[in-house]
C-alpha positions in Angstrom: -48.3 7.5 0.0 -48.9 5.4 3.1 -45.9 3.1 3.9 -46.0 0.3 6.4 -42.6 -1.0 7.7 -42.7 -4.4 9.4 -40.1 -4.7 12.1 -38.7 -2.2 14.7 -35.1 -3.3 14.6 -32.2 -1.4 13.1 -33.2 -1.9 9.5 -36.8 -1.0 10.1 -36.0 2.1 12.1 -33.4 3.3 9.6 -35.9 2.9 6.9 -38.5 4.9 8.8 -36.0 7.7 9.5 -34.8 7.9 5.9 -38.3 7.8 4.5 -39.7 10.3 6.9 -36.8 12.6 6.2 -37.7 12.3 2.5 -41.3 13.3 3.1 -43.1 10.0 3.2 -45.7 9.0 5.8 -44.6 5.8 7.5 -45.8 3.5 10.2 -43.4 1.0 11.9 -45.3 -2.2 12.9 -43.3 -4.0 15.7 -44.8 -7.3 17.0 -43.2 -7.0 20.5 -45.1 -5.1 23.1 -41.9 -3.4 24.3 -38.5 -2.8 22.7 -35.9 -3.8 25.3 -32.2 -3.9 25.8 -31.0 -7.3 24.6 -27.5 -6.8 25.9 -25.2 -6.8 22.8 -22.6 -4.9 21.0 -22.5 -3.8 17.4 -19.7 -2.6 15.1 -20.5 0.0 12.5 -18.0 0.9 9.7 -18.0 4.2 7.8 -20.3 2.9 5.1 -23.0 2.6 7.8 -22.2 5.7 10.0 -22.3 7.9 6.9 -26.0 7.1 6.7 -26.6 7.6 10.4 -25.0 11.1 10.2 -27.2 11.9 7.3 -30.2 10.9 9.4 -29.2 13.2 12.3 -27.9 10.5 14.7 -24.1 10.9 14.4 -23.2 13.4 17.1 -25.4 11.6 19.8 -23.9 8.3 19.0 -20.3 9.6 19.2 -21.0 10.3 22.9 -21.5 6.7 23.7 -19.4 4.9 21.0 -15.8 3.6 21.3 -13.2 3.6 18.6 -10.2 1.5 19.8 -6.7 2.5 18.9 -5.9 -1.0 17.7 -7.2 -4.5 17.4 -4.9 -7.5 18.1 -5.3 -11.0 16.7 -3.8 -13.5 19.2 -3.0 -17.1 19.5 -5.9 -18.7 21.3 -3.7 -20.8 23.7 -0.6 -18.6 24.3 -2.1 -15.1 23.9 0.8 -14.2 21.6 0.0 -11.4 19.1 -0.1 -12.7 15.6 -1.2 -9.5 13.9 -1.8 -6.0 15.1 -4.2 -3.6 13.2 -3.9 0.0 14.1 -7.1 2.0 13.8 -6.9 4.5 11.0 -8.5 7.9 10.8 -11.5 6.6 9.0 -13.3 9.9 9.2 -10.5 11.5 7.2 -10.2 8.6 4.7 -13.9 7.8 4.2 -15.7 10.9 5.5 -17.4 9.1 8.3 -16.2 7.4 11.6 -15.9 3.8 12.7 -18.0 3.1 15.8 -18.4 0.3 18.3 -21.6 0.7 20.2 -24.0 -1.0 22.6 -26.8 -2.1 20.3 -29.4 -0.6 22.6 -27.7 2.8 22.5 -28.1 2.8 18.7 -31.7 1.5 18.7 -32.8 3.9 21.5 -31.2 6.8 19.6 -33.2 5.8 16.5 -36.4 5.4 18.4 -35.9 8.9 20.0 -35.2 10.5 16.7 -38.2 8.9 15.0 -40.5 10.2 17.8 -39.1 13.7 17.2 -39.7 13.8 13.5 -42.7 11.4 13.2 -44.6 11.2 16.5 -46.6 8.1 16.8 -45.0 6.4 13.8 -43.8 3.4 15.9 -46.6 1.0 16.9 -45.7 -1.7 19.4 -47.7 -4.9 19.8 -48.6 -4.8 16.1 -48.1 -8.4 14.9 -48.7 -8.7 11.2 -49.7 -12.3 10.4 -50.4 -12.0 6.7 -50.1 -9.8 3.7 -52.3 -9.8 0.7 -51.1 -7.8 -2.3 -54.1 -6.2 -4.1 -53.0 -4.2 -7.1 -52.1 -0.7 -6.0 -52.2 -1.4 -2.3 -51.5 -4.2 0.2 -53.9 -5.6 2.9 -52.3 -6.3 6.3 -54.0 -8.8 8.6 -53.0 -8.6 12.3 -52.9 -11.3 14.9 -55.7 -9.6 16.9 -58.0 -9.8 13.9 -57.6 -6.2 12.7 -56.9 -5.4 9.1 -55.7 -2.3 7.4 -54.1 -1.3 4.0 -50.9 0.4 2.9 -49.7 1.7 -0.5 -46.6 -0.3 0.0 -44.9 -2.5 2.6 -41.3 -2.8 3.6 -40.6 -6.1 5.4 -37.6 -5.6 7.7 -38.6 -8.5 10.0 -35.2 -10.1 10.3 -33.3 -13.2 9.5 -36.4 -15.4 10.2 -38.7 -13.2 8.2 -42.2 -14.5 8.1 -42.9 -12.3 5.1 -40.1 -13.8 3.1 -41.3 -17.3 3.9 -44.9 -16.5 3.0 -44.3 -14.6 -0.2 -41.2 -16.3 -1.6 -41.1 -19.8 -0.1 -37.3 -20.0 -0.1 -35.3 -23.2 0.6 -34.9 -24.0 4.3 -31.9 -22.7 6.2 -28.8 -25.0 6.6 -26.6 -25.2 9.7 -23.1 -23.8 8.9 -21.2 -25.9 11.4 -20.7 -23.0 13.8 -22.3 -22.1 17.1 -22.0 -18.7 18.7 -22.1 -17.3 22.3 -22.3 -13.6 23.3 -22.2 -11.6 26.5 -21.3 -8.3 28.1 -18.7 -7.7 30.9 -18.6 -4.6 33.2 -15.1 -3.3 32.7 -15.1 -2.2 36.4 -14.8 -6.0 37.1 -11.7 -6.3 34.9 -8.0 -5.4 35.4 -7.0 -2.4 33.2 -4.9 -4.5 30.9 -7.9 -6.6 29.8 -10.1 -3.6 28.9 -9.2 -3.8 25.3 -10.2 -5.0 21.8 -8.8 -8.3 20.7 -9.5 -11.5 18.8 -8.2 -14.8 20.1 -8.5 -17.7 17.6 -7.5 -21.1 16.6 -8.5 -24.7 16.1 -12.1 -23.8 14.9 -12.8 -21.4 17.8 -12.5 -17.7 18.2 -13.5 -14.9 20.6 -13.9 -11.3 19.5 -14.1 -8.8 22.3 -14.4 -5.0 22.1 -15.4 -2.0 24.3 -18.8 -0.3 24.0 -20.7 2.4 25.9 -17.8 4.8 26.6 -15.7 1.8 27.6 -18.0 0.9 30.5 -18.8 -2.5 29.0 -16.9 -5.0 27.0 -18.9 -7.1 24.5 -17.7 -10.5 23.5 -18.8 -12.9 20.7 -17.4 -16.4 20.7 -17.7 -19.0 18.0 -17.0 -22.7 17.8 -17.5 -25.6 15.4 -20.2 -28.1 15.9 -21.4 -31.1 13.9 -25.1 -30.5 14.6 -27.3 -27.8 16.1 -31.0 -27.0 15.8 -31.9 -23.8 17.6 -31.5 -20.4 15.9 -32.0 -17.0 17.5 -29.6 -15.0 19.6 -31.6 -14.7 22.9 -31.2 -18.4 24.0 -29.7 -18.5 27.4 -26.8 -20.8 27.9 -25.1 -22.3 31.0 -22.0 -20.3 31.9 -20.1 -23.5 32.9 -20.7 -25.1 29.6 -19.5 -22.0 27.7 -16.3 -21.7 29.8 -15.6 -25.4 29.3 -15.8 -25.0 25.5 -13.1 -22.3 25.7 -11.0 -23.7 28.5 -8.0 -24.1 26.2 -7.8 -20.3 25.6 -5.2 -18.0 27.3 -5.7 -16.8 30.9 -6.6 -13.2 29.9 -9.4 -14.4 27.5 -10.7 -16.8 30.1 -10.8 -14.1 32.7 -12.9 -11.8 30.5 -15.5 -14.4 29.5 -15.8 -15.7 33.0 -17.4 -12.4 34.2 -20.5 -11.7 32.2 -23.0 -9.2 33.6 -25.4 -11.2 35.9 -23.7 -14.4 34.7 -25.7 -14.2 31.4 -24.4 -15.8 28.3 -26.5 -16.4 25.2 -26.0 -19.2 22.6 -27.3 -19.8 19.1 -26.6 -21.8 15.9 -25.4 -20.0 12.8 -27.5 -20.9 9.7 -26.9 -20.0 6.1 -29.7 -19.3 3.6 -29.7 -19.5 -0.2 -29.5 -16.3 -2.2 -33.0 -14.9 -3.0 -33.1 -13.7 -6.6 -36.1 -11.4 -6.1 -36.7 -9.2 -3.0 -40.1 -7.8 -4.0 -43.6 -9.0 -5.0 -46.0 -6.4 -6.2 -45.9 -3.6 -3.6 -44.1 -5.6 -0.9 -40.3 -5.4 -0.6 -37.7 -7.1 1.7 -34.9 -5.3 3.4 -31.9 -6.2 5.5 -31.7 -9.7 6.9 -35.1 -10.5 5.5 -33.8 -10.0 2.0 -30.2 -11.2 2.3 -29.3 -12.9 5.6 -25.6 -12.6 6.3 -23.3 -14.6 8.7 -21.6 -12.4 11.3 -18.0 -13.0 10.3 -17.7 -9.8 8.2 -19.3 -7.4 10.7 -21.5 -5.9 7.9 -25.0 -7.3 8.5 -26.5 -4.2 10.2 -24.4 -1.9 8.0 -26.0 -3.4 4.9 -29.5 -3.1 6.3 -28.8 0.6 7.0 -27.5 1.0 3.4 -30.6 -0.7 2.1 -32.8 1.8 4.0 -31.1 4.7 2.4 -31.0 3.3 -1.1 -34.6 2.1 -1.1 -35.7 5.6 0.0 -33.8 7.2 -2.8 -35.2 4.8 -5.3 -38.8 5.6 -4.3 -38.0 9.3 -4.8 -36.3 8.7 -8.2 -38.9 6.4 -9.8 -42.5 6.9 -10.8 -44.0 3.7 -9.2 -43.1 1.5 -6.2 -42.6 -1.5 -8.6 -40.0 0.4 -10.6 -38.4 1.7 -7.4 -38.1 -1.9 -6.1 -36.4 -3.0 -9.3 -33.9 -0.1 -9.1 -33.3 -0.9 -5.5 -32.4 -4.5 -6.2 -30.3 -3.7 -9.2 -28.4 -1.1 -7.1 -27.9 -3.4 -4.1 -27.7 -6.9 -5.5 -24.0 -7.2 -6.5 -22.7 -5.5 -3.4 -24.8 -7.4 -1.0 -24.2 -10.7 -2.6 -20.5 -10.2 -2.5 -20.6 -9.3 1.2 -22.8 -12.3 1.9 -20.5 -14.7 0.2 -17.4 -13.1 1.7 -18.9 -13.4 5.2 -19.6 -17.1 4.6 -16.0 -17.7 3.7 -14.6 -15.7 6.6 -15.3 -18.4 9.2 -12.6 -20.7 7.6 -9.8 -18.3 8.7 -10.2 -19.5 12.3 -9.7 -23.2 11.5 -6.4 -24.9 12.2 -3.4 -23.5 13.9 -3.4 -19.6 14.0 -1.1 -17.8 11.6 -0.8 -14.4 10.0 -1.4 -15.8 6.5 -4.9 -16.8 7.4 -5.7 -13.2 8.3 -4.6 -11.7 5.0 -7.3 -9.5 3.5 -8.7 -8.5 6.9 -7.7 -4.9 6.4 -10.7 -2.7 5.6 -11.3 -2.3 1.9 -13.5 -0.6 -0.6 -16.7 -1.6 1.2 -16.0 1.2 3.7 -16.1 3.8 1.0 -19.6 2.9 -0.2 -21.8 5.9 -0.2 -25.5 5.0 0.1 -26.4 8.7 0.6 -25.1 10.1 -2.6 -23.6 7.3 -4.6 -25.0 6.0 -8.0 -28.3 4.2 -7.8 -27.5 1.5 -10.4 -24.6 -0.7 -9.6 
């Protein structure tokens, strides 16, 4: 069976690794001519790292990841600690560790692993413009005029998925009322007491900061309310002075951290919600990750759910007699869990409104979602 995976991000690469490991022939079609370091952090809970270990990536990622001893939630203006969460022994509790990583360290490890087990599977500069389902195969039309076929197609082309738009015509995205900024800080430029994980929040704004890459860098993501915003996409450069003015009421330590991004670079984007998609497949084309179920970042489970999708979809293909039956099993297995996470993420932004208090943070402790086992758990949820 010839499988085409559209998108060379985390979801697409996880799918390629899982399917190759299961014995399938895959090709990853990435429209960019080069995969580059976008300068961002990522948090992966045990439900995601369990899959990464199964795919042979765990030990290497441990060398560059950071697991902080605690995370503190603080008053945005005074810096006073509102709640302190000590990091538990997640490996002992859930059978897999909790990791905070530089996003490129994860993506590079996945690319390297794929090159080892499926040389040539990743094709850069392969921009798929159109799909045409044709019975027992799918025709792919590329931007350069080429065409080819595949037995099935996995669309992992992200939150603004062109495949989802063309095949399912969903309702347009709606602005959520939040705008986000992100950046990285070299910890060598910070005093020791600021090289830590913390969340400062209040009055509709919050800044989450955490260490990545062996503690050499500190990643921050800041969010604020807005009445209107149009641009979406997390590589939009933003003026540093505008960003600092937005968070000028925050405590001195937080202001120090965000004032020192690497090369002065800060990126800004609008957060948009999308309606739930009832079907993720059409014929022999199936959606995965953000293409299937876009998720706001407040839960920290977007990438984790894409990784889970990759493992479950692979297992469904192995368990069923046809791609169509496998896609149906995949959605039945994933639907309730992913919808619950998507709705929970949408609600999470409200906890940062108004005056900071411990009551608004209730329910933030890790729950049963960390115990989810995409590698060996049941296939029908």
